[in-house]
C-alpha positions as CSV (number, residue, x, y, z in Angstrom):
1,X,-61.5,-0.8,119.3
2,X,-61.3,2.5,121.2
3,X,-63.7,2.4,124.1
4,X,-63.8,5.2,126.5
5,X,-66.1,3.5,129.0
6,X,-67.1,-0.2,129.2
7,X,-70.6,0.9,130.3
8,X,-71.1,1.9,126.6
9,X,-70.2,-1.6,125.5
10,X,-72.4,-4.2,127.2
11,X,-74.2,-7.4,126.3
12,X,-77.4,-5.4,126.1
13,X,-76.3,-3.2,123.2
14,X,-77.3,-4.4,119.8
15,X,-75.0,-5.2,116.9
16,X,-75.0,-6.4,113.3
17,X,-72.4,-7.8,110.8
18,X,-71.6,-6.6,107.3
19,X,-69.4,-8.4,104.8
20,X,-69.3,-8.2,101.0
21,X,-67.2,-11.4,100.3
22,X,-67.1,-15.1,100.9
23,X,-64.1,-17.0,102.2
24,X,-62.3,-19.3,99.8
25,X,-60.1,-22.3,100.7
26,X,-57.0,-20.1,100.3
27,X,-58.6,-17.4,102.6
28,X,-59.3,-20.0,105.3
29,X,-55.8,-21.3,105.1
30,X,-54.5,-17.7,105.4
31,X,-56.5,-17.2,108.6
32,X,-55.4,-20.5,110.1
33,X,-51.7,-20.5,109.2
34,X,-50.8,-16.8,108.8
35,X,-53.2,-14.6,110.8
36,X,-53.8,-16.9,113.8
37,X,-50.1,-17.0,115.0
38,X,-50.1,-13.2,115.0
39,X,-53.5,-12.4,116.7
40,X,-54.1,-15.6,118.7
41,X,-56.6,-18.4,118.4
42,X,-59.3,-16.5,120.3
43,X,-59.3,-13.6,117.9
44,X,-59.3,-16.0,114.9
45,X,-62.3,-17.7,116.5
46,X,-64.0,-14.4,116.9
47,X,-63.5,-13.7,113.2
48,X,-65.1,-17.0,112.3
49,X,-68.0,-16.4,114.8
50,X,-68.7,-13.0,113.1
51,X,-68.4,-14.5,109.6
52,X,-71.0,-17.1,110.3
53,X,-73.6,-14.5,111.2
54,X,-74.3,-14.1,107.5
55,X,-75.0,-17.2,105.3
56,X,-71.9,-18.5,103.6
57,X,-73.5,-18.3,100.1
58,X,-74.6,-14.6,100.7
59,X,-73.2,-11.2,101.3
60,X,-74.7,-8.3,103.1
61,X,-76.1,-7.7,106.6
62,X,-76.9,-9.9,109.6
63,X,-80.0,-9.5,111.7
64,X,-79.9,-6.8,114.4
65,X,-79.4,-8.7,117.7
66,X,-78.1,-7.9,121.3
67,X,-74.4,-8.6,121.9
68,X,-75.4,-11.3,124.4
69,X,-75.3,-13.7,121.5
70,X,-71.6,-12.9,120.9
71,X,-70.7,-13.3,124.6
72,X,-72.5,-16.7,124.8
73,X,-71.0,-17.9,121.5
74,X,-67.5,-17.1,122.6
75,X,-67.9,-18.4,126.2
76,X,-67.3,-15.0,127.8
77,X,-68.7,-13.9,131.1
78,X,-71.2,-11.0,130.9
79,X,-69.3,-8.7,133.2
80,X,-66.6,-6.1,132.9
81,X,-63.8,-8.8,132.4
82,X,-65.7,-10.4,129.5
83,X,-66.3,-7.0,127.9
84,X,-62.6,-6.2,128.2
85,X,-61.6,-9.5,126.6
86,X,-63.9,-8.9,123.6
87,X,-62.5,-5.4,123.2
88,X,-58.9,-6.7,123.3
89,X,-59.5,-9.4,120.7
90,X,-61.5,-7.1,118.4
91,X,-58.6,-4.7,118.5
92,X,-56.2,-7.4,117.4
93,X,-58.5,-8.1,114.4
94,X,-58.6,-4.4,113.6
95,X,-54.9,-4.0,113.8
96,X,-54.1,-6.6,111.2
97,X,-56.9,-5.4,108.8
98,X,-59.6,-8.0,109.3
99,X,-62.2,-5.9,111.0
100,X,-63.6,-2.4,111.2
101,X,-65.8,-1.5,114.2
102,X,-68.2,1.5,114.2
103,X,-70.6,2.9,116.8
104,X,-73.9,4.1,115.4
105,X,-75.9,6.5,117.5
106,X,-79.2,8.3,117.0
107,X,-79.4,12.0,117.8
108,X,-81.2,12.7,121.1
109,X,-81.1,9.0,122.0
110,X,-78.7,7.2,124.3
111,X,-79.1,3.9,122.5
112,X,-76.2,2.9,120.3
113,X,-75.7,0.1,117.8
114,X,-72.3,-1.5,116.9
115,X,-71.4,-2.4,113.4
116,X,-68.8,-5.1,112.7
117,X,-67.6,-4.9,109.1
118,X,-65.5,-7.9,108.2
119,X,-62.6,-7.5,105.7
120,X,-61.3,-10.2,103.4
121,X,-57.9,-11.6,104.3
122,X,-55.1,-10.6,102.1
123,X,-53.9,-12.9,99.4
124,X,-50.5,-14.5,99.9
125,X,-48.8,-12.1,97.4
126,X,-50.4,-9.0,99.1
127,X,-49.6,-10.3,102.6
128,X,-45.9,-11.0,102.0
129,X,-45.7,-7.7,100.1
130,X,-46.6,-5.8,103.3
131,X,-43.4,-5.3,105.3
132,X,-45.1,-4.6,108.7
133,X,-47.2,-7.8,108.6
134,X,-44.3,-10.0,107.4
135,X,-42.1,-8.6,110.2
136,X,-44.8,-9.3,112.8
137,X,-45.2,-12.9,111.5
138,X,-41.4,-13.3,111.7
139,X,-41.4,-12.1,115.3
140,X,-44.1,-14.6,116.2
141,X,-42.9,-17.8,114.4
142,X,-39.3,-17.1,113.2
143,X,-37.7,-16.4,109.9
144,X,-37.5,-20.0,108.6
145,X,-41.1,-20.7,109.4
146,X,-42.1,-17.6,107.4
147,X,-40.2,-19.0,104.4
148,X,-41.8,-22.4,104.8
149,X,-45.3,-20.8,105.1
150,X,-44.9,-18.8,102.0
151,X,-43.8,-21.8,100.0
152,X,-46.8,-23.8,101.2
153,X,-49.2,-21.4,99.3
154,X,-47.7,-21.9,95.8
155,X,-47.7,-24.9,93.5
156,X,-44.4,-25.1,91.7
157,X,-44.0,-24.9,87.9
158,X,-43.0,-28.0,86.1
159,X,-39.2,-28.3,85.7
160,X,-39.6,-28.8,81.9
161,X,-41.2,-25.4,81.6
162,X,-39.2,-23.6,84.2
163,X,-35.8,-24.5,82.7
164,X,-36.7,-23.7,79.0
165,X,-36.9,-20.4,77.1
166,X,-40.4,-20.1,75.7
167,X,-42.0,-17.5,73.6
168,X,-45.4,-16.4,74.9
169,X,-48.2,-15.5,72.5
170,X,-51.5,-14.3,73.9
171,X,-54.3,-16.3,72.2
172,X,-57.1,-14.9,74.4
173,X,-60.3,-13.9,72.5
174,X,-61.7,-10.5,73.6
175,X,-65.4,-10.2,74.5
176,X,-66.5,-8.1,71.5
177,X,-64.9,-10.5,69.0
178,X,-67.2,-13.3,70.1
179,X,-70.3,-11.6,71.3
180,X,-72.5,-8.9,69.7
181,X,-74.9,-6.9,71.9
182,X,-78.2,-5.4,70.9
183,X,-77.6,-1.7,71.5
184,X,-80.6,-0.5,69.5
185,X,-83.0,-0.4,72.4
186,X,-82.6,0.4,76.1
187,X,-84.6,-1.7,78.6
188,X,-85.6,1.0,81.1
189,X,-87.7,-1.4,83.1
190,X,-84.7,-3.7,83.6
191,X,-82.5,-0.8,84.7
192,X,-85.1,0.4,87.1
193,X,-85.6,-3.0,88.6
194,X,-81.8,-3.6,89.0
195,X,-81.5,-0.2,90.7
196,X,-84.3,-1.1,93.2
197,X,-82.8,-4.4,94.2
198,X,-79.2,-3.1,94.4
199,X,-77.8,-3.1,97.9
200,X,-77.9,0.2,99.7
201,X,-74.2,-0.1,100.7
202,X,-71.7,-0.3,97.9
203,X,-68.1,-1.4,98.3
204,X,-65.6,1.5,98.3
205,X,-63.8,1.5,94.9
206,X,-60.1,1.4,95.0
207,X,-58.6,4.6,93.6
208,X,-56.9,4.0,90.3
209,X,-53.2,4.9,90.3
210,X,-52.1,7.9,88.3
211,X,-50.6,6.7,85.0
212,X,-50.1,8.0,81.5
213,X,-53.1,5.9,80.4
214,X,-51.4,4.7,77.2
215,X,-52.9,1.5,75.8
216,X,-51.2,-1.2,73.8
217,X,-53.3,-0.3,70.7
218,X,-51.9,3.3,70.7
219,X,-48.4,2.0,70.9
220,X,-48.6,-0.6,68.1
221,X,-50.5,1.9,65.9
222,X,-47.7,4.4,65.9
223,X,-44.7,1.9,66.0
224,X,-42.8,1.6,62.8
225,X,-43.6,-1.6,60.9
226,X,-40.0,-2.1,59.6
227,X,-38.4,-1.7,63.1
228,X,-36.3,-4.6,64.4
229,X,-38.0,-4.1,67.8
230,X,-41.6,-4.5,66.5
231,X,-41.7,-8.2,67.2
232,X,-40.8,-7.5,70.9
233,X,-43.4,-4.7,71.1
234,X,-46.1,-7.0,69.8
235,X,-45.3,-9.4,72.7
236,X,-46.5,-6.7,75.1
237,X,-50.1,-7.4,74.1
238,X,-51.9,-8.8,77.1
239,X,-48.9,-8.3,79.3
240,X,-50.4,-6.0,81.9
241,X,-47.3,-5.8,84.1
242,X,-45.1,-4.6,81.3
243,X,-47.7,-2.1,80.1
244,X,-48.0,-0.8,83.6
245,X,-44.3,-0.3,83.8
246,X,-44.3,1.6,80.4
247,X,-47.2,3.8,81.6
248,X,-45.4,4.6,84.8
249,X,-42.2,5.6,83.1
250,X,-44.3,7.8,80.7
251,X,-46.1,9.4,83.6
252,X,-42.9,9.9,85.5
253,X,-41.2,11.8,82.7
254,X,-44.2,13.3,80.9
255,X,-43.8,11.2,77.8
256,X,-46.4,11.2,75.0
257,X,-47.2,8.1,72.9
258,X,-44.8,9.3,70.2
259,X,-42.0,9.8,72.6
260,X,-42.6,6.3,74.1
261,X,-42.5,4.7,70.7
262,X,-39.3,6.5,69.8
263,X,-37.7,5.1,73.0
264,X,-38.9,1.6,72.3
265,X,-37.5,1.8,68.8
266,X,-33.9,2.4,70.1
267,X,-31.2,-0.2,70.5
268,X,-30.6,-2.0,73.8
269,X,-34.1,-1.2,75.1
270,X,-35.0,-4.9,74.7
271,X,-32.7,-7.8,75.7
272,X,-31.5,-10.6,73.5
273,X,-34.5,-12.7,74.4
274,X,-36.9,-9.8,73.9
275,X,-37.4,-8.9,77.5
276,X,-38.0,-5.2,78.3
277,X,-34.9,-3.5,79.9
278,X,-36.9,-1.1,82.1
279,X,-33.8,0.4,83.7
280,X,-32.3,1.3,80.3
281,X,-35.7,2.7,79.2
282,X,-36.0,4.8,82.3
283,X,-32.4,6.2,81.8
284,X,-33.2,7.3,78.3
285,X,-36.5,8.7,79.3
286,X,-34.7,10.8,81.9
287,X,-32.3,12.1,79.3
288,X,-35.2,13.0,77.0
289,X,-36.9,14.8,79.9
290,X,-33.8,16.8,80.7
291,X,-33.4,17.8,77.1
292,X,-37.0,19.0,76.9
293,X,-36.6,20.9,80.1
294,X,-33.4,22.6,78.8
295,X,-35.1,23.6,75.6
296,X,-38.1,25.0,77.5
297,X,-35.8,27.1,79.7
298,X,-33.9,28.4,76.6
299,X,-37.2,29.3,74.9
300,X,-38.3,31.2,78.1
301,X,-35.0,33.2,78.1
302,X,-35.3,33.9,74.4
303,X,-38.8,35.3,74.6
304,X,-38.4,36.8,78.1
305,X,-41.5,35.2,79.5
306,X,-41.8,33.7,82.9
307,X,-43.5,30.4,83.0
308,X,-46.7,30.3,85.2
309,X,-46.8,28.2,88.3
310,X,-49.5,26.0,86.9
311,X,-47.5,25.2,83.8
312,X,-44.4,24.6,86.0
313,X,-46.4,21.9,87.9
314,X,-48.0,20.2,84.9
315,X,-45.7,20.8,82.0
316,X,-42.2,22.0,82.8
317,X,-41.9,19.8,85.8
318,X,-42.8,16.5,84.0
319,X,-42.0,14.5,87.0
320,X,-42.3,11.1,88.4
321,X,-41.4,9.6,91.7
322,X,-40.3,6.1,92.4
323,X,-36.7,5.4,91.8
324,X,-38.0,1.9,91.5
325,X,-39.4,2.5,88.1
326,X,-39.6,-1.3,87.6
327,X,-42.6,-1.5,90.0
328,X,-46.2,-0.9,89.0
329,X,-47.6,2.3,90.6
330,X,-49.9,0.8,93.3
331,X,-51.2,3.4,95.7
332,X,-50.2,2.4,99.3
333,X,-51.8,3.8,102.4
334,X,-49.9,5.4,105.3
335,X,-50.5,4.4,108.9
336,X,-51.1,7.3,111.3
337,X,-48.0,6.4,113.4
338,X,-45.8,7.3,110.3
339,X,-47.5,10.7,109.6
340,X,-45.1,13.6,109.1
341,X,-46.2,17.2,109.7
342,X,-47.2,19.3,106.7
343,X,-44.4,21.8,105.9
344,X,-45.0,25.5,106.0
345,X,-44.7,25.8,102.2
346,X,-47.8,23.5,101.7
347,X,-50.0,24.7,104.6
348,X,-53.5,25.4,103.4
349,X,-53.0,23.4,100.2
350,X,-53.4,19.9,101.7
351,X,-54.1,18.3,105.0
352,X,-51.8,15.9,106.8
353,X,-53.5,12.8,105.4
354,X,-53.2,14.1,101.8
355,X,-49.7,15.2,102.3
356,X,-48.5,11.9,103.6
357,X,-50.3,10.0,100.8
358,X,-48.5,12.2,98.3
359,X,-45.2,11.6,100.0
360,X,-45.8,7.9,100.0
361,X,-47.1,7.4,96.5
362,X,-46.2,10.4,94.2
363,X,-43.2,10.3,91.9
364,X,-40.3,12.3,93.4
365,X,-40.1,14.8,90.5
366,X,-43.7,15.7,91.0
367,X,-43.5,15.8,94.7
368,X,-40.5,18.2,94.8
369,X,-42.3,20.6,92.4
370,X,-44.9,21.3,95.1
371,X,-42.2,23.0,97.2
372,X,-41.5,25.7,94.5
373,X,-43.9,28.3,93.1
374,X,-42.3,28.0,89.7
375,X,-39.7,25.8,88.1
376,X,-37.4,23.7,90.2
377,X,-33.8,24.8,90.2
378,X,-31.7,22.7,87.8
379,X,-29.0,21.7,90.3
380,X,-31.6,20.3,92.7
381,X,-33.1,18.2,89.9
382,X,-29.6,16.9,89.1
383,X,-28.8,16.0,92.7
384,X,-32.0,14.0,93.1
385,X,-31.4,12.3,89.7
386,X,-28.2,11.0,91.1
387,X,-30.0,9.7,94.1
388,X,-32.7,8.1,91.9
389,X,-30.7,6.6,89.1
390,X,-27.3,5.9,90.8
391,X,-28.0,5.3,94.4
392,X,-31.3,3.5,93.5
393,X,-33.2,4.7,96.6
394,X,-36.8,3.8,96.7
395,X,-39.1,6.6,95.5
396,X,-41.0,7.0,98.8
397,X,-37.6,7.2,100.6
398,X,-36.5,10.0,98.2
399,X,-39.7,11.9,99.0
400,X,-39.0,11.6,102.8
401,X,-35.5,12.9,102.0
402,X,-37.1,15.9,100.2
403,X,-39.4,16.5,103.2
404,X,-36.4,16.4,105.5
405,X,-34.3,18.7,103.4
406,X,-36.8,21.2,101.9
407,X,-39.6,21.0,104.5
408,X,-37.8,21.6,107.7
409,X,-37.4,25.4,107.2
410,X,-33.6,25.4,107.4
411,X,-32.0,27.0,104.4
412,X,-28.6,25.8,105.4
413,X,-29.6,22.3,104.5
414,X,-30.4,23.0,100.9
415,X,-26.9,22.3,99.6
416,X,-25.6,19.7,97.3
417,X,-23.2,18.3,99.9
418,X,-25.8,18.0,102.6
419,X,-28.3,16.3,100.4
420,X,-25.7,13.8,99.1
421,X,-24.5,13.1,102.7
422,X,-28.0,12.3,103.9
423,X,-28.8,10.1,100.9
424,X,-25.5,8.3,101.4
425,X,-26.2,7.8,105.1
426,X,-29.7,6.4,104.2
427,X,-28.0,4.0,101.7
428,X,-25.5,2.8,104.2
429,X,-28.2,2.2,106.8
430,X,-30.3,0.2,104.3
431,X,-33.3,2.6,104.3
432,X,-35.4,0.9,101.7
433,X,-39.0,1.6,102.7
434,X,-41.1,4.6,103.7
435,X,-41.5,3.4,107.3
436,X,-37.7,3.1,107.8
437,X,-37.2,6.5,106.2
438,X,-39.7,8.1,108.6
439,X,-38.0,6.5,111.6
440,X,-34.6,7.7,110.3
441,X,-35.8,11.3,110.0
442,X,-37.3,11.3,113.5
443,X,-34.1,9.9,114.9
444,X,-32.1,12.6,113.1
445,X,-34.4,15.3,114.4
446,X,-34.1,14.0,118.0
447,X,-30.3,13.9,117.7
448,X,-30.2,17.5,116.4
449,X,-32.5,18.6,119.2
450,X,-30.1,17.0,121.8
451,X,-27.1,18.6,120.2
452,X,-28.8,22.0,120.3
453,X,-29.7,21.5,123.9
454,X,-26.1,20.6,124.8
455,X,-24.9,23.7,122.9
456,X,-27.3,25.9,124.8
457,X,-26.3,24.4,128.2
458,X,-22.6,24.9,127.2
459,X,-23.3,28.6,126.4
460,X,-25.0,29.1,129.8
461,X,-22.1,27.4,131.6
462,X,-19.6,29.8,129.9
463,X,-21.7,32.9,130.7
464,X,-21.9,31.8,134.3
465,X,-18.1,31.7,134.6
466,X,-17.9,35.2,132.9
467,X,-20.1,36.6,135.6
468,X,-17.7,35.4,138.3
469,X,-19.4,32.1,139.3
470,X,-17.4,29.0,140.0
471,X,-17.4,26.4,137.2
472,X,-19.1,23.1,138.0
473,X,-16.7,20.4,139.0
474,X,-13.7,22.7,139.7
475,X,-11.5,21.6,142.6
476,X,-12.3,23.4,145.8
477,X,-14.6,25.8,144.0
478,X,-11.7,28.2,143.7
479,X,-11.3,30.7,140.9
480,X,-8.8,30.2,138.1
481,X,-8.3,33.9,137.7
482,X,-8.2,36.6,140.4
483,X,-11.2,38.7,140.7
484,X,-10.5,42.2,139.5
485,X,-12.5,44.9,141.2
486,X,-14.3,47.3,138.9
487,X,-14.5,51.0,139.6
488,X,-18.1,51.8,140.3
489,X,-19.8,55.0,139.2
490,X,-20.2,57.5,142.1
491,X,-22.7,60.3,142.2
492,X,-21.3,63.8,141.6
493,X,-20.2,65.7,144.7
494,X,-21.0,69.4,145.5
495,X,-19.2,72.1,143.6
496,X,-15.9,73.6,145.0
497,X,-15.9,77.1,146.5
498,X,-13.6,80.0,145.3
499,X,-11.3,79.6,148.4
500,X,-10.8,75.9,147.7
501,X,-10.0,76.6,144.0
502,X,-7.5,79.3,144.9
503,X,-5.7,77.0,147.3
504,X,-5.5,74.3,144.6
505,X,-4.0,76.8,142.1
506,X,-1.3,77.8,144.6
507,X,-0.4,74.2,145.2
508,X,-0.1,73.6,141.5
509,X,2.2,76.7,141.0
510,X,4.3,75.6,143.9
511,X,4.7,72.1,142.4
512,X,5.6,73.6,139.0
513,X,8.3,75.8,140.6
514,X,9.9,72.7,142.2
515,X,10.0,70.9,138.9
């Protein structure tokens, strides 16, 4: 909670609570065992105090009341120290993603109202999938305690099922196979009533990740019936995780449904037990992408037409980012502390928030295309293919590498050797997340700035010696070389008279006679 003056945050100001969820038993266990060690018991109690302001069996808003109720319920003194305590513990809740605080003010009125919007605790999978939260918990309770806490949230599978190889067949009945709706008439009165009683505040929908949008029905409709892999493809029905992986590979390399079916029909795409070999599928999709790209370039050279920039972004550059193609493409937010500046090539096309979201979530082949007005040079694509498929760097790490190499306005860096050296250094330093990559780039920029500063100071030191100054640290301050006097320009003297010229000629003739 950013508060400029505590006089704007007193027990006399009014507040209300908003939440659109109810806590389950797992959520309460997450708050007690996971969040409380990170934020402290007082902040966890503050969360429970705010939660109880709305009935447990309801969602929505609490009554508008002065903050005196909060101070009394938490045992805080109604003075500056008590306000500071409430601000500190509210900030801890906000930092771990359990609370959002807003200040609502009316124009031409000094009175303000505070809104406390509670956020549902993360599920165990989402929490332990967040590196920064897991690392904070590790710092608070230790590595072994974190492992024990994670195991306490899961019930183990029976040994009989875990140790056997079972074939899964989805027997779930879809909605429209069991129920039939009367779609002949539309109940306008019901729709109007539902609209009137709907809450004024709707939950923000989570943006859907960009995928190819290929459904299981489209795949099985075009897949050959006599193929040896058809039985394996039929097992994909209802397996949302595998379908998400297929869609991401198709989006990454611009594959159509026909192309995807052709790849699934090839040998070694499925294992001996019918499991999808996503790495092999991605490798073959990459080969198909390169062949299509090569054919497109040959066709352009044949007809002598330059491909437009829009086609290069959407067609010729059929790209995808995450080297970890085996992960579903969930969009991940970027914290402000890890923002990178927008490169000069993209200024005016996106702001800093949009750019960092693209760098964090977009496939690297699509991200790199934004730095070029037309097609991406073939050698650059091959270099990053090696980084993606051979080095197995995470997709967001590859995007940070692209930002560092192409977005720093230094043409000397755009070489195959330099890109490979930076990628190898990242690999050796175990840079496996977006946050680590950003910290690595900032460290490199700082090292380069220090090196440039030392070079400039060395040049100034050398120029000082050339001007005749004593070098710093020389013994006795003496010179290593003798100072050589330099002939100075003198102004022209007055012209000689005729008598002086005649005397000079006589002297010259006399000297000639002697020689």
